[in-house]
C-alpha positions as semicolon CSV with decimal commas, in nm:
position;residue;x (nm);y (nm);z (nm)
1;M;0,000;0,000;0,000
2;I;0,108;0,357;-0,066
3;L;-0,004;0,654;0,144
4;V;0,043;1,003;0,003
5;Y;0,014;1,329;0,199
6;S;0,017;1,663;0,018
7;I;0,244;1,919;0,183
8;T;0,157;2,187;-0,074
9;P;-0,148;2,209;-0,305
10;V;-0,145;1,947;-0,580
11;H;-0,239;2,002;-0,944
12;V;-0,239;1,682;-1,147
13;G;-0,411;1,819;-1,451
14;A;-0,671;1,681;-1,689
15;G;-0,592;1,924;-1,972
16;R;-0,793;2,230;-2,066
17;S;-1,162;2,272;-1,992
18;A;-1,435;2,494;-2,133
19;G;-1,576;2,551;-1,785
20;V;-1,501;2,814;-1,522
21;V;-1,170;2,642;-1,440
22;D;-0,938;2,641;-1,741
23;L;-0,699;2,379;-1,599
24;P;-0,897;2,134;-1,380
25;I;-0,760;1,846;-1,176
26;Q;-0,818;1,483;-1,270
27;R;-1,152;1,324;-1,177
28;D;-1,292;0,974;-1,206
29;A;-1,601;0,869;-1,402
30;L;-1,835;0,992;-1,127
31;G;-1,663;1,327;-1,085
32;Y;-1,462;1,264;-0,766
33;P;-1,097;1,380;-0,748
34;V;-0,835;1,119;-0,836
35;V;-0,473;1,095;-0,944
36;F;-0,449;0,853;-1,232
37;S;-0,184;0,584;-1,202
38;S;-0,004;0,701;-1,517
39;S;0,063;1,041;-1,358
40;F;0,181;0,888;-1,032
41;K;0,397;0,632;-1,209
42;G;0,570;0,905;-1,409
43;A;0,655;1,101;-1,095
44;L;0,789;0,789;-0,920
45;K;0,995;0,685;-1,222
46;A;1,156;1,030;-1,257
47;F;1,233;1,041;-0,885
48;C;1,378;0,690;-0,898
49;A;1,609;0,779;-1,188
50;G;1,764;1,075;-1,005
51;D;2,055;1,210;-1,208
52;N;2,051;0,924;-1,457
53;I;1,897;1,137;-1,732
54;T;2,020;1,150;-2,092
55;N;2,079;1,469;-2,292
56;D;1,737;1,436;-2,454
57;G;1,567;1,427;-2,115
58;R;1,499;1,053;-2,098
59;I;1,603;0,804;-1,830
60;D;1,932;0,624;-1,890
61;C;1,825;0,268;-1,823
62;S;2,182;0,138;-1,844
63;N;2,258;0,327;-1,521
64;A;1,912;0,298;-1,366
65;K;1,832;-0,068;-1,424
66;L;1,628;-0,104;-1,106
67;C;1,402;0,185;-1,208
68;C;1,351;0,051;-1,561
69;C;1,285;-0,292;-1,416
70;A;1,010;-0,157;-1,192
71;F;0,860;0,111;-1,415
72;G;0,961;0,009;-1,767
73;S;1,208;0,138;-2,026
74;E;1,169;0,464;-2,212
75;P;0,910;0,464;-2,494
76;L;1,158;0,597;-2,751
77;G;1,433;0,352;-2,662
78;S;1,534;0,055;-2,871
79;D;1,458;-0,184;-2,586
80;K;1,086;-0,193;-2,519
81;E;1,060;-0,336;-2,167
82;T;0,738;-0,317;-1,966
83;G;0,777;-0,249;-1,595
84;I;0,690;-0,530;-1,356
85;L;0,526;-0,291;-1,107
86;T;0,154;-0,225;-1,150
87;L;0,021;0,084;-0,973
88;T;-0,340;0,175;-0,900
89;D;-0,487;0,523;-0,912
90;L;-0,441;0,735;-0,598
91;I;-0,780;0,768;-0,427
92;P;-0,839;1,054;-0,182
93;F;-0,906;0,915;0,165
94;A;-0,992;1,258;0,305
95;V;-0,960;1,624;0,207
96;P;-0,923;1,912;0,457
97;V;-1,203;2,168;0,444
98;P;-1,262;2,498;0,632
99;A;-1,485;2,452;0,936
100;G;-1,541;2,772;1,134
101;E;-1,450;2,729;1,500
102;D;-1,294;2,389;1,426
103;T;-1,061;2,564;1,177
104;Y;-1,053;2,257;0,954
105;L;-1,208;1,913;0,932
106;Y;-1,129;1,614;0,712
107;L;-1,405;1,539;0,459
108;T;-1,440;1,183;0,332
109;S;-1,703;0,992;0,132
110;P;-1,843;0,638;0,149
111;Y;-1,780;0,604;-0,225
112;L;-1,410;0,690;-0,192
113;L;-1,369;0,464;0,112
114;M;-1,523;0,170;-0,073
115;K;-1,286;0,224;-0,366
116;I;-0,992;0,219;-0,125
117;K;-1,126;-0,095;0,045
118;D;-1,139;-0,275;-0,292
119;I;-0,772;-0,190;-0,352
120;L;-0,670;-0,306;-0,005
121;E;-0,851;-0,637;-0,031
122;A;-0,690;-0,704;-0,370
123;E;-0,347;-0,633;-0,222
124;I;-0,411;-0,851;0,085
125;S;-0,502;-1,145;-0,138
126;K;-0,160;-1,131;-0,309
127;V;0,074;-1,049;-0,020
128;K;0,283;-1,334;0,117
129;D;0,485;-1,150;0,380
130;D;0,307;-1,181;0,718
131;T;0,424;-0,842;0,846
132;Q;0,305;-0,668;0,531
133;K;-0,027;-0,851;0,542
134;E;-0,075;-0,749;0,905
135;K;-0,029;-0,381;0,815
136;L;-0,270;-0,406;0,524
137;N;-0,530;-0,583;0,736
138;A;-0,496;-0,314;1,002
139;F;-0,568;-0,036;0,753
140;N;-0,847;-0,237;0,591
141;N;-1,004;-0,270;0,936
142;T;-0,973;0,108;0,968
143;I;-1,180;0,154;0,651
144;S;-1,434;-0,104;0,770
145;T;-1,466;0,073;1,106
146;V;-1,539;0,404;0,937
147;L;-1,789;0,250;0,693
148;N;-1,965;0,067;0,977
149;A;-1,989;0,393;1,168
150;L;-2,166;0,543;0,868
151;K;-2,423;0,262;0,851
152;G;-2,578;0,359;1,182
153;K;-2,893;0,562;1,214
154;S;-2,876;0,932;1,149
155;D;-2,717;1,094;1,453
156;K;-2,919;1,397;1,558
157;N;-2,683;1,481;1,843
158;Q;-2,590;1,841;1,770
159;Q;-2,241;1,781;1,909
160;N;-2,179;1,545;1,619
161;M;-2,311;1,782;1,354
162;K;-2,051;2,017;1,212
163;E;-2,059;2,301;0,963
164;I;-1,808;2,328;0,681
165;F;-1,770;2,610;0,433
166;I;-2,081;2,826;0,496
167;G;-2,400;2,640;0,582
168;D;-2,305;2,287;0,476
169;K;-2,389;2,040;0,753
170;V;-2,184;1,723;0,791
171;R;-2,166;1,446;1,048
172;K;-1,859;1,379;1,259
173;I;-1,762;1,013;1,243
174;E;-1,741;0,869;1,593
175;I;-1,441;0,638;1,629
176;Q;-1,382;0,497;1,975
177;D;-1,058;0,309;1,919
178;E;-0,761;0,542;1,954
179;E;-0,550;0,330;1,720
180;T;-0,805;0,295;1,441
181;L;-0,659;0,584;1,244
182;G;-0,315;0,565;1,401
183;L;-0,162;0,465;1,069
184;L;-0,239;0,811;0,933
185;K;-0,125;1,021;1,228
186;G;0,240;1,026;1,134
187;L;0,186;1,134;0,774
188;G;0,181;1,507;0,849
189;T;0,095;1,769;1,107
190;L;-0,264;1,811;0,982
191;T;-0,333;1,438;1,025
192;S;-0,225;1,428;1,389
193;E;-0,584;1,485;1,507
194;I;-0,765;1,307;1,224
195;K;-0,954;1,077;1,464
196;D;-1,147;1,378;1,591
197;K;-1,179;1,556;1,258
198;L;-1,321;1,302;1,012
199;V;-1,662;1,407;0,874
200;V;-1,903;1,294;0,604
201;K;-2,222;1,420;0,444
202;E;-2,501;1,208;0,589
203;S;-2,696;1,149;0,269
204;G;-2,729;1,256;-0,090
205;D;-2,473;1,366;-0,343
206;D;-2,153;1,488;-0,179
207;R;-1,949;1,563;-0,491
208;Y;-2,021;1,936;-0,471
209;L;-1,845;1,946;-0,134
210;F;-1,527;1,807;-0,289
211;D;-1,560;2,066;-0,566
212;K;-1,580;2,334;-0,298
213;A;-1,274;2,188;-0,125
214;T;-1,045;2,243;-0,423
215;L;-0,849;2,564;-0,464
216;K;-0,919;2,772;-0,773
217;I;-0,630;3,008;-0,840
218;S;-0,634;3,267;-1,116
219;R;-0,303;3,349;-1,279
220;N;-0,185;3,579;-1,555
221;R;0,116;3,664;-1,764
222;I;0,245;4,023;-1,757
223;V;0,394;4,221;-2,044
224;L;0,701;4,359;-1,868
225;S;0,729;4,672;-2,079
226;T;0,375;4,790;-1,998
227;K;0,308;4,603;-1,670
228;T;-0,027;4,489;-1,810
229;V;-0,174;4,145;-1,863
230;K;-0,085;3,992;-2,196
231;E;-0,392;3,946;-2,413
232;G;-0,540;3,600;-2,361
233;A;-0,297;3,523;-2,080
234;L;-0,544;3,502;-1,790
235;W;-0,640;3,156;-1,668
236;T;-0,761;2,961;-1,363
237;E;-0,598;2,649;-1,219
238;E;-0,747;2,396;-0,978
239;Y;-0,564;2,226;-0,689
240;L;-0,636;1,976;-0,415
241;P;-0,541;2,148;-0,087
242;E;-0,240;2,080;0,130
243;G;-0,311;1,804;0,380
244;T;-0,506;1,584;0,136
245;I;-0,454;1,213;0,206
246;F;-0,441;0,965;-0,082
247;V;-0,428;0,586;-0,079
248;G;-0,298;0,367;-0,362
249;G;-0,190;0,011;-0,419
250;Y;0,072;-0,178;-0,615
251;F;0,119;-0,529;-0,749
252;I;0,417;-0,723;-0,882
253;S;0,343;-0,888;-1,217
254;N;0,498;-1,197;-1,375
255;R;0,609;-1,004;-1,683
256;K;0,963;-1,058;-1,801
257;N;1,188;-0,756;-1,810
258;G;1,548;-0,754;-1,932
259;Y;1,652;-0,506;-1,662
260;C;1,534;-0,732;-1,379
261;G;1,723;-1,001;-1,203
262;S;1,501;-1,160;-0,942
263;T;1,159;-0,992;-0,925
264;E;1,075;-1,113;-0,575
265;K;1,246;-0,828;-0,389
266;V;1,216;-0,543;-0,638
267;V;1,001;-0,329;-0,408
268;E;1,233;-0,386;-0,112
269;E;1,532;-0,292;-0,326
270;L;1,353;0,019;-0,454
271;K;1,272;0,132;-0,102
272;K;1,626;0,068;0,019
273;E;1,823;0,207;-0,275
274;R;1,598;0,478;-0,421
275;F;1,306;0,553;-0,190
276;S;1,469;0,621;0,149
277;N;1,339;0,302;0,308
278;G;0,982;0,378;0,205
279;M;0,942;0,731;0,345
280;F;1,033;1,008;0,100
281;Y;0,925;1,331;-0,068
282;L;0,865;1,404;-0,436
283;N;0,681;1,644;-0,666
284;L;0,354;1,518;-0,806
285;G;0,183;1,695;-1,093
286;G;0,261;2,036;-1,235
287;K;0,358;2,382;-1,108
288;E;0,668;2,256;-0,929
289;S;0,855;2,583;-0,988
290;I;0,594;2,777;-0,786
291;G;0,607;2,536;-0,493
292;K;0,309;2,318;-0,578
293;G;0,284;1,941;-0,576
294;L;0,521;1,857;-0,291
295;V;0,401;1,533;-0,133
296;K;0,519;1,288;0,131
297;I;0,512;0,918;0,040
298;S;0,477;0,633;0,286
299;W;0,534;0,311;0,092
300;W;0,461;-0,010;0,278
């Protein structure tokens, strides 16, 4: 399993749009935020390669064999090798939202949690290492606990009803076990109190709340000689806010790859040699030069 925590706002774009936002973030078929696996894989592959980049900006697989084993060779290279690592999309577990006197709360959705649960159960079925399986089961139980809490009758206790944005009522998810969300506490400073900040819309469509949660930032390009906006150079970009928590999965395939030796310990070797023992930082998506897209990765 892979946990991702956004330290700065993240823009993994879906191209141009004719709507209010010119450069929207990626969304799944139902309109919920997502980071497609191809975007995440590209960021991981570039980070893995480090300085092993050719003059034409491609990865030098001869000096980064482990990376090309895991993620595949370059598409323009003479050796067409498919990576043995299969990555899922990154699904938001929870997104921070403004909440008046609570300052912020973490908004989640039954739909997103069920998508994450499907990924976890698929991973658990393939894992052989007992320690790894124990961790995955623990987080799967976390998701089950939250979903079970949502199946209860509508809670009319006003202490459990919270307001986010202006006038949007949500329900605080009551979790009794202190360790249920313990796996998320160490991801970042905003997640340290997630047990007491997880909320959900009780019923009905909640997609508009996730639309409200994204940042819409207008930018322009200035003509330096006149200090005015260049004609046509005004646009709006969309970001998921800092503190967003994503969950993804990975699988090792049986594909043959000329850059691989043994495929059994590829992930362990990646974490040890390239990924700082499974806890590291990288840039995901665009706008890196203006400080966007910095995320923390916890790779189990």
